[in-house]
N, C-alpha and C positions, 0 to 999 in steps of 0.2 A: 274526217272519218278516223276512227281508231280501229285497228285490227289486232286481235289477240288469238292465241292458241292455248287451249287447255289439254292436258294429257289424260284426264280421267274425270269421272263424275264428281269425285270429291274436289278435284281441281276446279271444275266448273262452279261448284258451290262456293269455293273459296274466293274465286273472282267475283261472284255475285255479292258476297259479303262485303267486299271492297266497294262495289257500286253502291251498296246501301248507305255508305257514308256520304254520298253525294245527292241522295234523293231528298225531296221536300214534299210537304203536303201539297196535293193538287197535281203532282207529276203523273204523267201517263207514259208507260213503257210498253212498247209493242214488241213481242217476240215472234220472229219468223223463222221458218226452216222446216225441213222434212220431218216426218214421224221419227221419233227416236233421236232427234238431234240434241236434246238436252234442255228443252224449254221449261219443263217442270223442275228439273234439277236446278236450273238457274233461279227459278222462283223460290225454291226451297232455301237456297243460299241467301237470296235477298231477304227472305223472311227471317232467317237467323240473324242477319245483320241489322234487322229492324226490331230485334228482341221479341219476336213472336214465339210464344211457348206452344209446344205441341206439334204434332205432325202437320205438314202441308202436303196435300195430295191434289192431283189433277181434278179440276172441276168439270171434266169432260161430260159427265152425265147430268150434273146439276147446274152447269153453266157458270155459276157465280159462287165464290166462297169469300168470306171476309174473315180476317184475323186481326186480333188486337195485338199491338206492339207499341213501340215508342211513337210510331206513326201507324195508323190502321192500313193494312194491306188488303186490297181487294183483288182477287185472282179470277180472271174471266177466261173461259175457253170457248171460242166460237167455232171450233172445228165442225161440230154437228149441225150448225145452223144452215138452213137451205136458202134463206132469202135475207137480203140486206135489211129489210124492214124489221126482222127479228132482233137485230142489234139495237135499233132504235127502241124497240119494245122492251129490251132489257133495261133501258134507262141509262145508257152509257154516259150521256152528258151529265146527268144528275150524280152518277157514281163518281166521275172524275171531279165534279164540283164539290163533293162532300168533304174534301180536305185531306183525304188519305192518299196513298200511292196506289195506282191502278196498273195492274199488269194484264195485258191481253195476249193470250196465246193465239196464234194464227191471225193476229190483228192486221197483217198486211193484206189479207184477203178482203177485209171489210173497211179498208182505209177511208172510203168516202163517208162512212158513218162515224168516224172518229174525230174528236177535236183536233184542230190544226197545230197543236203544240205538243211535241212528243219526242221521246228517244226511241228509235227503232234499233233492235239488236237482232241481227241475222245470224243464226247458228247453222253451221254446215258441217257435215261429216268430212273427214279427210281420209287419206289412204290407210292410216293407222286406226285400228278398231275403236279405241276409246277416245281418240283425239278429236277435238272440235275446233273449228275456226269461228271466231265471233267478230262481226263487223258492226260497229256502232255508228249510227247516222242520226243527225238531228233534223227536226222539222219544227219551225217556229222559233220564238225568241228566248225561251227559258233555259234551254240546255247549252247553247254555244258558249256562254260565259263560264260554264263549269267544265268544258271539255279539256282544257289544258291541264287542270289539276287532276281530272279523272284519268287522262292519259298517263300522267306521271304515277298515279297510284296503281295503275294497271301495267306498269312497265315490265314487271317480271314475266308477264304473259305476252309481251309484244311479239307480233308475228314475224318481225324482221330479225329476230335474234338467232 
């Protein structure tokens, strides 16, 4: 596990730009945390790191948005879904298999419907207003080999500093 702390929304985006250097086509990133914890800000920074042009907004009402970049980014928000079947109906497996990077906000809530190879990032509020704690967890085989290099790249945000 990697633990990081960011001090502002811009700092969260900067950290996510660093993460973008480690993603590959076919990766699934699950973002978990309370409302306002920074899930969309993280996705915006990831998009910047993937050379996505234009604004990245929460897909809360449309559920899925795709953006062209050096790797296609598909941003999914499952907050408003009532049933697990709705995640399957979105075609989550096909989206992940399409070769882009898929980010699922609130993905921890629908984990049984997700492929079993992912990076989960938990974003939590801290006592400071704009500060966020991020915890990175791996599930499956594709992320563990990258975690050492990712931890080094994120060291300026390390929670134990």
